[in-house]
N, C-alpha and C positions, 0 to 999 in steps of 0.2 A: 509306546511307539505305534503298536498295533491300533490302538483306539484311536490315535490321532489320523493315522492313514485311513482308517475306515470312516471317520467322519469327514475326512477331505473327500474321498470317493463318493461318499453319500452327498457331500454338497454339490459336488460337480454333476452328478446324476440327476438331483433335483433342480439344479440351476437351469438344465436344458428342457426341463419338464414344460409341457404346453398347459398343464392344468391350471385353470383359471379359478373357477368356483365349483365347488363340490365335485371336483374330478372331472370338470367339462374343459374342453378346449375353448379357445377364444371364440371360434365360429359356433360353437355349440351355445356357449353361455350369451354371446351377444353377437349375431351374424353381422359381417361389415357390408351391409348393402344398403342402397338408398332407402328402400321400404322400412327396414329394420330402424335405420337411423332416423328417418321421418317421423314413424309411428311412436317410438320409444324415447326420443330426445327432443326432435323439433317442435312437435306438437305440444307436448306438455309443459316443456321447460324454454322455448326459445320464440315460438310464433305469437306469444302474447305481446313481444315487443317488436319481432322481426318477422311480421306476417309473410314477407315476400319468400322468406326461407322454405315455404310449403311447395314452393315451385322448384322442381330439377333444375331448370333453366335459369332461374332467378338466382338460385343458390350458387350455380357455377358463376354466373355473371358477376356477382357481388361479393362472394365470401370464400371461394374455393379456387385454387389453382390446381387443375386436375393433374395428378402426378407428383405434386410436390407439397405436402403436409404443412413443411416448415414455411412456405410462403403463402399459405392459406390461413386468412383471418379466423374462419371457423375454428380449425384446429388449434391455432396459436392461443386463441382466447379462452378456450375450455382447457387446453393443456396448462395453461398459466394460472388458471382459477380465476380470472377476470370475468368468466361468463359462466352460466346465467347469473345475472344480478340478483333477480328476484325468486329464485328457486335454489334447491339444494344442489350443490356442485356435482359434477359428474363423477360416477364411479370409474375406477380405473379401466375396466373392460368396456365402458362406454366411449372414453377418450381413445383407447386402443381401437375399437372398431371405426371410428372417426377417422384416425390415422390410416389404418389399412384400407379403407374405402377410397380415400383421396389419393393414397399411393397407388393403387390398382387403376386410376385413372377417373374416379368418381362416375362410374357408370350408372345408367339407370337400370338397376337390376339387370 
């Protein structure tokens, strides 16, 4: 019983952990800023087919509803695995960075 309670407590503590990769928080592993998303996701994985995504203004006009990740094509496509088509799928922390950035209002850093 003590072992079970210990495992349960450990599970609850680790569930609330912000560790993403190698003990880093989400923001340390992958900052949720336009510059980080543009340089680490859009340029190498999206711009080949979606060049207009390089512009913050065009990205918000065509792909992002600021403050609403679930209504933003950019987020829903990468979260669902539909994009990118011709590149490796995004890592969980990359998808989360996009979600956080859009939820924060998709600011230009």
